[in-house]
N, C-alpha and C positions, 0 to 999 in steps of 0.2 A: 504494500500500500504506500509506503514512504517513497519507494522508487518511482511508482506511477505518479505520485504527487509532483516529483521533480519534472517529469515529462508533461504533466498537465499545465504547470506554470509556463513552460516553453510554448505549448500549444495556445494557451490563452494570450500570451504576448504576441504570437504570430497573428492571430485573428484581430487583435486590437490594432496592431501596427498596420496591417494590411488595409484595414478600414479607412485610414487616412488617404491611402492611394486610390481606393475604390471611389471615394467621394469626388476626387479630382479626375477620375477616369484614367488614371495612370496604371498601366499594366505592370504587375510584378507577380512573382511566384510566391506562394505562401512560405516555402522553405527558404526563400531569400532572408527571412527574418530569423532563421536558425543560426546564421553566421553573423556574428555581431559586427564585424568590420564592414561586411557587405551591406547590412541593413543601416548602419550608421551612415555610410556613403549615400545610400538611397535618400535618407532624410536630409542629408546635407545638400545633395544635388537638386532635390525637389521642393524642399521647404526651408532651406537655409538654416537648419538647426543640426547640431551634433550632439551625440550622447554625452560628451564631456562638458557640455553646457549645463547638463542636468546632474550627472553622476560624477563622483570622484574617479580617479584612475584606479584605485583599489576596487571600487564597486564594479567598474567595467571589467577588470581582470577577473573578479569572482564570477561575474555573469558569464564571461567566456568559458571559465572552468566548468561551471555547472551545465552550460549548454553542451560542452564537449562530453561531460559525463552522461547527459541524457542521450547523446548520440551513441555512446558505447553501450548503454543499457538497451536501447532500441535495436541496434544493429549488430551487436556483438555479445548479447546475453550478459552484459556487465563485465566481460573479461577484457582487461586492459590490453590494448595492442600498441604496436610501435607508433602508429599514427597519433593516438591519444597522447603518448609520451612526448612526441615531437611537437605537437600543437600546444600542449599545456605546460611543458617543463615541470610537471607535477612529480616531485621527488618522493611523495608519500606512497607511491605505487611502483611496482616493478612489472615488467612484461609478464602477461598471463595471470596476474592476480585478479581477484574479483573485487570490483568497486563495492564500497560500503557507504551507503547514503544514510545520513543521520537526520533526524527531525530538525535539528538546528540548521542544517544545510538548506532544507526545503523552506524553512521560515526566512532565512537570510535571502535566498533567491526571490522569494515572494515579496519581501520588503524592497529589494532593489528594483524588481520589475514594477511594483506599484509606484515607486518614486519616479521611475523613467516614464511610465504611462501618464502620470499626472503632469510631469514636466512637458511631455509632448503635447498633451491636450492644452495646457496653459499657453504654450508658445505657438501653436498652430491655429487654434480656433479663435 
């Protein structure tokens, strides 16, 4: 249930972020918002707002980490692969270890996403 909650946070963010583009009839793919740097660039190019206008660098880094963890959970049954290690530089895991998602991680991701969504809404609408 905790692992699914991490994925649900990512899914909710995707839907929320994509909505801004749908209103303006800008074509994007939902999974563009699973890649933080890509979605940040989309907001910058289309709305002149960046994530670091709303979040701290640490919050953005944590968001990237949690989004990558969601990817491993969804596509690799939670088993850490080399791609995860390369993209995150997460030294708490080694190759082939199973991710362990804690409630505090889900709450922290939820707080970061909530802050970002509120900031997007306040700066776009």
